[in-house]
C-alpha positions in Angstrom: 156.1 153.8 80.8 152.6 153.9 82.2 152.7 157.7 82.3 153.8 157.8 78.7 151.1 155.5 77.5 148.5 157.4 79.5 148.7 160.1 76.9 147.6 157.7 74.2 144.7 156.7 76.5 143.8 160.3 76.7 143.8 160.6 72.9 141.1 158.0 72.7 138.7 160.0 74.9 139.8 163.5 73.8 137.2 165.9 72.4 137.1 165.3 68.6 138.3 161.7 68.9 136.5 159.5 66.3 134.8 157.3 68.9 132.5 155.8 66.3 135.7 154.2 64.8 136.8 152.7 68.1 135.8 149.2 69.2 133.4 148.8 72.2 135.2 148.5 75.6 136.8 145.1 76.1 135.1 143.4 79.1 137.2 140.2 79.1 139.5 139.4 82.0 143.1 140.4 81.1 144.3 137.5 83.1 142.1 134.9 81.5 145.0 132.8 80.1 147.5 133.2 82.9 148.4 130.1 84.9 148.0 131.6 88.4 150.3 130.6 91.1 149.1 127.6 93.2 150.8 128.5 96.4 153.7 126.1 96.2 156.1 128.7 97.6 158.3 128.8 94.5 160.6 131.8 94.3 162.3 132.9 91.1 165.8 134.0 92.1 167.0 137.5 91.6 168.9 137.7 88.2 172.6 138.7 88.4 172.5 141.5 85.8 169.2 142.0 84.1 169.6 145.7 83.2 172.3 146.6 80.6 173.2 149.7 78.7 172.1 149.4 75.1 168.7 147.8 75.9 166.1 148.9 73.4 162.5 147.7 73.4 159.8 148.9 71.0 156.1 148.2 71.6 152.9 148.6 69.6 150.1 150.3 71.6 146.6 149.1 70.7 143.1 149.6 71.9 141.2 146.6 70.7 142.1 146.2 67.1 143.0 149.9 66.7 146.6 150.9 66.6 147.2 154.1 68.7 151.0 154.4 68.3 154.3 153.1 69.6 156.0 153.1 73.0 159.7 152.6 73.7 161.8 151.5 76.7 165.5 152.2 76.5 168.6 152.1 78.5 170.9 154.2 76.2 173.9 154.6 78.5 175.7 154.6 81.8 176.9 158.1 82.7 178.0 160.2 85.7 175.4 162.3 87.5 176.8 164.5 90.4 179.8 162.3 90.4 178.0 159.0 90.7 177.5 156.3 87.9 173.9 156.0 86.8 171.9 154.1 84.2 169.9 156.4 82.0 166.4 154.9 81.8 164.0 156.3 79.2 160.4 155.7 78.3 158.7 157.3 75.3 155.2 157.1 73.7 154.2 158.6 70.3 150.7 158.6 68.7 150.6 157.4 65.2 149.5 159.4 62.2 145.8 158.5 62.6 145.5 159.6 66.2 147.9 162.6 65.7 145.5 164.2 63.4 143.2 165.1 66.3 145.3 164.5 69.4 149.1 164.3 69.0 151.0 162.6 71.8 154.8 162.9 72.3 155.6 161.9 75.9 159.0 161.1 77.4 160.1 160.1 80.9 163.7 159.7 82.0 165.3 158.5 85.2 168.9 158.5 86.4 169.2 155.2 88.3 172.2 154.4 90.6 174.1 151.5 89.0 175.1 149.9 92.3 172.4 150.8 94.8 169.5 150.6 92.3 167.6 153.7 93.4 166.6 156.9 91.7 168.7 160.0 91.7 166.8 162.1 89.2 163.4 161.9 87.4 162.3 164.0 84.5 159.1 164.0 82.4 158.1 165.9 79.3 154.5 165.6 78.2 153.0 166.9 74.9 149.3 165.8 74.7 147.2 167.7 72.2 147.6 171.3 73.1 148.8 170.5 76.6 152.5 170.6 77.5 154.3 170.1 80.8 157.8 169.4 82.0 158.8 168.3 85.5 162.0 167.4 87.3 162.6 165.7 90.6 166.0 165.5 92.2 166.5 162.9 95.0 168.7 164.3 97.8 169.4 161.4 100.1 171.7 163.4 102.3 168.8 165.7 103.2 166.1 163.0 102.8 164.2 165.1 100.3 162.8 164.9 96.8 163.3 168.4 95.3 160.8 169.5 92.6 162.8 172.1 90.7 159.9 173.7 88.8 157.8 174.2 91.9 160.8 174.9 94.2 159.3 172.5 96.7 160.7 169.6 98.7 159.1 166.5 100.2 160.5 163.8 102.5 161.7 160.6 101.1 163.1 157.3 102.6 166.5 156.0 101.7 167.0 154.4 98.3 163.5 155.0 96.9 162.2 154.5 93.4 160.5 156.9 91.0 157.6 156.3 88.6 159.9 154.7 86.0 162.8 153.2 88.0 160.3 151.2 90.1 159.7 149.0 87.0 163.4 148.4 86.5 163.9 147.7 90.2 161.3 145.0 90.1 163.2 143.3 87.3 166.2 142.9 89.7 164.3 141.3 92.5 163.5 137.7 93.5 159.9 137.0 92.6 157.8 134.8 94.9 155.0 133.2 92.8 151.8 134.0 94.5 153.5 136.5 96.7 154.6 140.2 96.5 157.6 142.5 96.3 157.3 145.7 98.3 159.6 148.7 98.1 159.6 152.5 98.6 158.3 154.7 95.9 157.9 158.5 95.4 155.7 160.3 92.9 153.3 163.2 92.8 154.6 164.7 96.0 154.1 161.5 98.0 156.4 158.7 99.3 154.8 155.4 100.0 155.4 151.6 99.7 154.4 150.1 96.4 153.4 146.4 96.2 154.1 144.3 93.1 152.1 141.1 93.0 153.6 138.0 91.3 150.5 136.4 89.8 151.8 133.4 87.8 153.1 132.3 84.4 152.1 132.3 80.8 153.7 131.7 77.4 152.9 134.6 75.0 153.4 135.2 71.3 154.5 138.6 70.2 155.8 140.0 66.9 159.3 139.9 68.5 159.0 136.2 69.3 157.5 133.7 71.7 158.4 133.9 75.4 157.9 132.1 78.6 156.8 134.8 81.1 156.2 135.5 84.7 153.2 137.8 85.2 153.3 140.7 87.7 150.8 143.4 88.7 151.8 146.6 90.5 149.1 147.8 92.8 148.6 151.4 91.8 147.9 153.7 94.7 147.1 157.4 94.9 150.3 158.4 93.3 149.8 156.1 90.3 148.7 157.4 86.9 145.3 155.7 87.1 144.8 156.6 90.8 143.0 153.4 91.7 140.7 153.6 88.6 142.3 150.7 86.7 144.9 148.0 86.7 148.1 147.2 84.9 149.5 143.7 84.3 153.0 143.1 82.9 154.6 140.0 81.3 158.3 139.6 82.0 160.5 136.9 80.4 161.1 134.1 82.8 164.9 134.2 82.4 167.9 136.2 83.6 166.9 139.4 81.8 163.2 139.7 82.9 162.5 141.7 79.7 158.9 143.1 79.5 157.2 141.7 76.4 153.6 142.7 77.0 151.5 145.0 79.2 147.8 145.2 79.5 145.8 147.9 81.4 142.2 147.8 82.2 140.6 151.3 82.6 137.2 152.8 82.4 137.2 153.0 78.6 138.2 149.4 78.2 141.5 147.5 77.8 144.7 148.7 76.1 147.6 146.4 75.2 151.3 147.2 74.8 153.1 144.4 72.9 156.8 144.0 72.0 157.6 144.4 68.3 161.4 144.9 68.2 164.2 144.4 70.7 167.9 144.8 71.2 168.9 143.3 74.6 172.0 145.4 75.1 
C-alpha cells in the first residue's frame, strides 16, 4: 500500500506539478488526537480470522485539502500457487484526472500469502509513474532459504516464514497487539531481510466517509528497505474488533502530510 501511494507523493513534487495550487506543508503532529497507551499492559488478543477473501477497501488519498487520487486494498480470492493455498493480496493506487494531466500514476502491488502459515510466497509490483515504468517479481523459496528476483536473476538469503512489503501489513492484522508495546517479525524487501517493528501506540475514534470506527493505532518503523528510507513516518488506524480493518493512514514526509481515508468497503 505504501509503495503504491508513494507514486502519488511523487506526483506532488514532479517537474511541472502545480505547486502554487498545493497547500503549504502540514506541520501538525499526526498523532495529536490519539489516546496514547498509558503502560497498563493491556494486550488486544489475536483475532481468529481477520483476513477473508472478498475484502475490498477503497481510500481517498489527499494532500491537505487537495485530492490526489484513490487507493485500494483487496483480497480478491484464495487460489493455489505451486500447489499451496494462498490469499491473493492486492494494493493499487491511481492518480485522479487533475494530477494525471501532468503525472499519471497507476501502481499495483500483489502478494501471494500462505493461508495457514501466514507468510509470503510471491511478491509482484507494477509501477507506472509519469514516464517511468517498472515491474518486479520476488519468489520466496523456503526450501533453499532464498528470495529469488526473477528480473535480475539474483537470490538473497531469507529467514523462514518472512513477510514482503505488502503481506507485512496483513500479518500485523493477525497478531496480538500490546498497547504501548511492539510486534516484531521478519521482513524482506529491496534485497534485504531484516526484522521490522510495529509499535502499538494507542486508541482513537475516527470518522470517515465509510463510517465511524473505534481504532487501535499502529506505526511500522520503516528501515532502510522501506519506501521512505527513514525520511518519514507512517501511522495506521485499524478497527478495534475481530477484523482489524484499516480505515485511515497518515504519513509525514519532507513535503508535508498525506492522508489515506476509507471511503467504501466490502468486508468479505
